[in-house]
Each structure stands twice: as C-alpha cells, then as structure tokens.
N, C-alpha and C positions, 0 to 999 in steps of 0.2 A: 123266423130265426128264434130258436129257443133261448132262454135266459142263459143256459150253460155256454152255448156257442158265442153269445154276445160277450160274455165275460172273458172267454179265451181270446177273442179278437181284440178286445180292449187291452189286455195284457201284452199282446204281440206288438201293438202300435206303440205302447210305452217303451218297450225294450228297443225297438227300432229307432225311436226318437232320441233315446239317450245314448245310442252307440257312438255318435260323433262328438260328444262333449269332452273337453279336456278337463281332467280332474286335477285340481290344484293341490299341491302338497302344502300342508299347513306347517309353517316353520316352528321350531321349538321356541317356547317362550323364554325370553331373557329373564333371569331371576331378578326380581325387583329388589330395590333397596329395603332394608328393614323398616317396618312401619313404626313411626314414633308413637310413644305412649299418648293416650288421649289428651293429657294435659299439655302436651307440646304441640298439638295440631292447631294450626291457625288457618283461618279462612283467607283465601287469596284476596288481595285488595283489588277491586275492580278498576280497570283502567278507563279513564275518561275518554269518551269517543269524541272526535272532532265534530263540529257542527256540520249539518248536512250540506254537501256541496263543496266542503273544504278538503283540499288534498292532504293526505297523510304525509307528514314530513319524515324523510329518511333519518335514521340514527346518525348522530354527529360522530365522525371519525376523528380521533385526536390527532393533532398535527405532530409530525415527527420532530424530534429535538434538533435544533440547529447544531452545526459542528462546534460552534464556540458560544459560550455563555459568559456574561459579565460576572466578575467575581465581586461579591459584596465587600465594602470597605473594611469590615471587621474580620474578613476571612482571607485577606491577601497573604500570599506566601512570603517567606523571607527572601529578600533580593540579595542572594549570596552567590559567589562565583569561585570555583576551585582552580582556575587557570590564570595565566599571565595577561596583563593588559595589552601587550604588543600583539598577541594573536587575535584578541578581540577587535582591536583597531583595524587589523588587516582584513578581517572578515567584514567589518562594517564598511570599509572602503570598497570592497567588491560589490556589496549590495547597493551602495550609493551609485556606483558606476552603472549597474543594471537599471536602477530606478531613473537615472538621467535619460537612459535610452527608452524607457517604458512610459514616458510622460503621458502618452495618449491612451494608455491601457485602461481598461474598465476598473471600477472600484470593487472592493471585497466587502461582503456583508459579515459583520461580526456582532451577533446577537441583535441588539436594538440600534446598532450604528452601522452606517455605510462608510467605509474608509477608502479614501482616494490614494492614488500613487503619491501625490504631493504630501499628504499627511503621513504616509509611511516614511518618506524621506525626511520630513521635519522631525519625526519621532527619533530616527537614527541620529540625526545631528544633535538633538537635545540630550539623548542618552550618552552619546560620546562626550559631550561637554561635562556631564555629571561624572562619568568615569574618570575623566582627566583631572578633576578637582583634587587638590591636596587637602582632603577633609577626612575625618573619621568615617568609618563604615556606616555608623548609625545615622549620620547626617545625610550621607548619600542615599541610604535606604528611604529616609523620610522624604527626600526630594522626589524620588521615583514614586513613592506612595501617594504624594500630594499632586504630582504633575501628570500621572499616566493612568489611563483606563487599562485594566487587566482583564483578559478574556481567557477562560480555560476551555480546553478541548473536552467535549463530552465523552470521548473515548469509545471503547468497544461496547460498554455496558450502559452508557448514559450517565454513569457515575464518575467519569473522569479517568478511568483506568486505561492507560495507553501502553501498548507493547512496543518496547524499544529493541531494535537489533542494530548491528554494526556492519559497516562495509569498509573496504580498504582498497588501496591501489596495489595490485600484484605486480611482481617482476618476473618475466618469463625469459627464457633463452631462445633466440631465434636467428633467422637469416633472411636476406632479401631474395634468395634463390632456393628452390627446393633441392634437398639432398636426402640421402638415406636417413640421416639423423633428423633433419628438420623437414617434416612431411605433413604437418597439420596446418592448413591455411587459415589466415586471418583475413576476412573479406571486407572490402569496401562496399558501398551501396551499389547494387546493380542498377543499370539504366532502365530496366523494365519494371522496377518497383514503383507502383503508383500509390501516392499518399492522398487519402480523402479526409479532409478536415470536416468532421461532421457538424461543427458549430456554424459552418457557413450555410448549412441547410436548415438546421433547427437550433434555436438558442439553447434548448434544454440539454444539448450535447456538448456543453462547454468543455474545452480541453480534450475532447475525445476525437480519436482519429482511427481510420482503418487503413491497412496496407494490403495491397493485392497486386494482381497483374491482369492484363487484358488478354482475353482469348475469344476470338470471333466477336469482338465488340462488347463482350461481357466482362465485368470485373469479378475475378474469382480470387480466393485466398492465395497468398503467396506461398512459395515452397516452405514446407515444414523443416524442422531441424533434421529429421531423418532423411528427407528428400535431398537436402543440401549436403549433409555430411556422409550419409550412407549410399545414396544413389547418384551422387555427383551432379546434381541439378545445375550447379554453377561452374563446373569444371571447364577449362579451356576457354574462358571468357576474359582472361587477363584481369581478374578482379582481386588478386591476392596482394595485400599490402606487405605481408611477410609470411614466413613459415616458422612454426615453433616445434619444439621437440617433445612436448608433453601434452597429451590429449586431456588429461584430467585438469591440469592447470589452465588449459585453454577454456575448458568448460566453466571454470570459476572466474576466468576473465570475463566471460559473457554475463555471469551473475553480477559481478562488480561494476561492469560497464565502462571501465577505463583501466589503463595500466601502462607499464613500460616493457619494452622488449630489448634485452641486451644482445647486441649483434656480435659476431665473432671478433671484430676489431675493437671491441670494448665500448663502442658508441651506444647510447641509449636512444631508442626510437619511442617517442611518446605518442600513444594513440588514445582516442576518446570515442565516446558513444556518438554514432551518427543516426542510426535508424534501427528499428526492430522489424521483424518480418510480419508482425501483426497477429501472430498466433498466440493463444493464451499461455501465460506462464504457469507451469505446473511444478510444485515443489518436489524435488528429488528426495529430500529428507522425509517428507510426509509419505511418499511412495514407499520408501524403505521400511517405514513403520507399518504401513497398511499391508505390505507383503510379508511382514514378520521377519524381516532380515535383521532389524535392530529394534530394540524396545523404545518406547517413548522416553523412558528415563535416560537411556544412553544417547538420545538424539542431540547432536551438536555438530558444528562445522567440522571439528577434528574427527568425530566418529564417522561422518559421511565420507570424508576423504580417505580415511583408513579403510573403510569397507570397499571403496572403489579400487584402491591399490591391491587389496588382498583377493579380489574377485574379478580379474580382468576378463574372464569369459562372460560375465554378466554386464560388462561396461556399456555396450551399445544399447541393450534393452533398457537399462536404467537411465542413461543420459537422454535417449530419444523419448522417454516418457514426457520430458519437457519439450513441447513443440516450438517454444520460443527460440529465436535465433537473432543475435545482435550483429549489426554491421558497424564497422569502425571507420575512423578517419584519422589522419595524422594531424597532430597539433604541435605548436611550438612549445607551449608549456602546459602543464596539467597537474592534477586531473581537472578537467573542465566539467562543471555541473550544467544543469538544464538551463540556467540563466545565461550561459555563455561566459561565465566567470570562473576563475580558478578557485577550487575549494580550499578551505583552511582546516587542517587536521584538528579534530576536537571541537570545532566551532561551526561547521556546516552540517545541516541536517537535510534529509529528504522527506517530503510529505506529499500528500495528495494535493495537486495544484488546483483542483476544483473546489477545495474547501478552505485552504489557508492562504494568507497573503504572501505572495512570492517576494522574496527579499526582506521580509519583515523580521523584527527582533522577537525572539522567544526566550523563555526560561524553561529549562528542563529539570526535572527532579527524578532521580532513580538511583540505582546502586551500580558501582563499578568493581571489577575484579582486581584482586591483588594476587600476584603470582609468586611462587617460590623459584629457586634457581633452576629447577627442571622444567619450568613452564606450566606447572599445575596451579590451579586456582586454590589459594589457601584461605582466602577471606573475601567477603563482599562488604563494601562500605558505602553508605548513602552519600550523595553529593547533589549540588545544584549548580547550574551553569547557564550563562547567557550564550545563546547560539543564534545563527542566522539561517533562515529558511531559503536554501539556495539550490536545491536539487530535487529530483523526482526518482521514482523507481517503479519497475513493472509490477512488483508485488506490494508496493506501498500504496494502499487504497483505503479510503475511509478515515474517519476521525480518530481511530484507535491505533494507528501505525505510524511509527517514526523510525527512520534509519539514520544513525549517527556516523558521519565520516570519521574514521579513526586514523587516517594517515597512510603512509607507505612503508613497505618493508615487513620484516618478520615480526617485530613487536606489535605493529598495527594489526597484522593478521591474527596474532594471538588474542588481542583484545576484541577485535571484531568477531572472531570465531566463537568467543565465549559469551558474547552479549546477547541475552534474551531475557529482558527484565521488564516488569511492570512498573510504571511510573506515572508522572503527571506532566502536562504540557500547557504552558501559558504564553499568550502573545501580549505584547505591550504596545499601546498607541497613545501618543500625547493627547491630553485632554484639550478640547476646544476652549478657547477663551470665554465663549458665551455659554459653555456647557455646564449646566447644573447637574453634576453627575448623580446618577441614580444611587441612592444609599439604601440598599435593601436591608 
C-alpha cells in the first residue's frame, strides 16, 4: 500500500470514529465581579484540616427563636390599662374556671421557664388581688414589676412585632324553616365528619388535627366550601340549625366563628363554633388584592364587604376561594371561645394555642381607632390593656398574630373591621418564691 493510500485510509477512520460523539455546547461565561485593586487582594486563610480519621463536623444550624422571651427588668413595659376593672374581673373569672378544669393539662414553655396550669391560676389570683387594691397606679405597677416574670412574643420578625386584628359577634336575620327569604343554611356537625387528633400519634403535632370522611376504609378530605354550598353535598340530611337571609353575612359569620340569629318572633338564637371541615383557610381579602379587584391600600373589612355587595355575579368565585367551612352548635350563652368559656368584649384574645398559655394573662400594646359620627376613622391613639388568652382562630397562627374580641353589634363590627395594627404582646407569670429572676 502506498503512503498516499495509507494516509487516506487513516483520515477515513478518524472521520468514522468521530461521527457518534455528542458535541457539548459551551455555556456563556457569567461576567465576573470587578477585580479588586492589588492592594485590596488578600490571600485566603487556609482552613485547618481535622486529624486523620476524625469525621468532619457539620455546620451548626442556629436554633429558631422561641415564641416567648423573658423581658429584662430594665425593659419592662408600663403596666397600664384603658378599660374598667369589672370587665377585667369577668374575664379573669372565665380563665380561672377553665384552669380549674384543665388541672391535668401539660405545661407551657416560656423562654427559660416551664409554666404549669397551677402557676397560671396562681398568677391570675395574685394579679386580681393587686388590681383590687385601693392603691395609686404607681404602687400597683411596682407590685407587678417585682412579683411577676414578663415574657414578650418574638412576633413575626423576631423583634416583637405582632399583627393585631379584631373579630366580633355578628347578628343575622333567620328562621328555623327554609322560606324564599331565608334560604342559606347554617349547618351543625355532620355525623360522617371524622376528627383525627394528630398529637395522639406524634407529640410534635401538639394541638393539630385533621378532619375528613371515610371512603372505602380510607380517610379523605372532607367536603370543601364549594362542594357544601355550591354542589349541595350536605343537602337533605337534616343538618340545618337555621336558615338566614344574607349569604355575605353568613360568610362573615364563618369568619367570626360565632353569632346570633334573630328569628321572626324576635327571639335570638345563639350559635357557636363546633368544628371546621379541615380545609385550609384562604383570605378572601388577599385574593381580591391578588386579582387586582381592590388595591392593598384599600383593603379593609368594609371594602371587602362593599365589593361583594357591588359584584354579586362574582360572589361564588370569591367566596369559594376559601375552602374552609365552619359547622356550628346552639349554645345557651355566648359567644363561647375555644376554652369553652364566654368571651369578654375587649378583654379576650385569640392566639396560637401551640405557642401561648391558654387562659393566661397578657398585656397588649397597639393603637385603636377613633371614629367620627359617620363611622369613619378620624384618629388612631396608642393604648395598653390587660387581656386573657381565651380563644383561637383558623388564621391566627404563629407568634406574630393576635385577634382581639371586640364584642357584639354594629359598634363592635366597626372596630373589628378597622383593626389591623402592629403592636407588642406580653405574658405575665408570678415569680417563684425560690426563683432568682434572671436580670439581663
């Protein structure tokens, strides 16, 4: 074979061998950061290697902040209150009634201290005694400062900022039988609703539960708001407590969790929260903002209600965005909070039960609205108030959320609908006799 033929054969083999290779596209280079001037360039510090055979330790992950932190003695808030003593005593009595029943319940961790139910009760009794004393405010404040540990919520940002909203007890018009006017049902708990308390299976799921229904031996999610209201999933099962005449007011009854129904004979039917369907709560107000129906600046209870009234053709779509649905029960008196006790207007708050002591005494600091004769907010003034932790709410989760019960009727609706304020939340617990309090 001549040298020329040998060269041609070699080139052919090279071409055939390269035909099946996948050519990789070289990605464009990411522009590098500006190179510092020579005088600013520093050599990296070499990291010490572990001795041979020793495992490399993973980086330490910082622990999350607890929900409550002890307040240093020199940073305690002023212990002031803007309401009457009678309402405070009424609220304290309700918490004491609950704590008597909850004697065997577990303790609550508050920063470096674990607080028992007995200690919560003793704290309420001691505070009530101080409030009742015929003494100047300064002396009462000194007694609280010297005798109580104070713990502040770390809030939404870890810096103690808490978002306060308000809720109230609505009054609806209704009847015990369906008519052309009264055609929107208020349901009691269905007998096929299965409640699963997750803490019975794993301790980390404290106060968490799921609600579903059985189908072929499997627990599946319970009917959604749309399935119940739009598709009649519960119709014909004799679950109606009453029928009301206003779909929008009924929706807000679900948001508030309790209310009164005025019957045609003038009698008031008191109803309270019994159970939810287990579906996630979705804010209708946030949905209206996200869909650009109202602006964030316009967002309020009043603006949401006004939009729903003015756009009836969009009502189902908007209301069903919130899959959550509340089942009610008749109660003798109300409104009844999650502790099974009647709430006190201005004195009862709802918080996350997994984080804060149920029935405990708290101090809140925020602003409240002042209205003109037309019901418009003309000013906001700061205030502080002693309150009792006596309720929960589907949207009240985490250390940065508190719902203040504002009472019943139109005035309460006005205050609750206006309230969306940042503030601070403190819990008070009586010092132990052998406790040398941490003075940071």
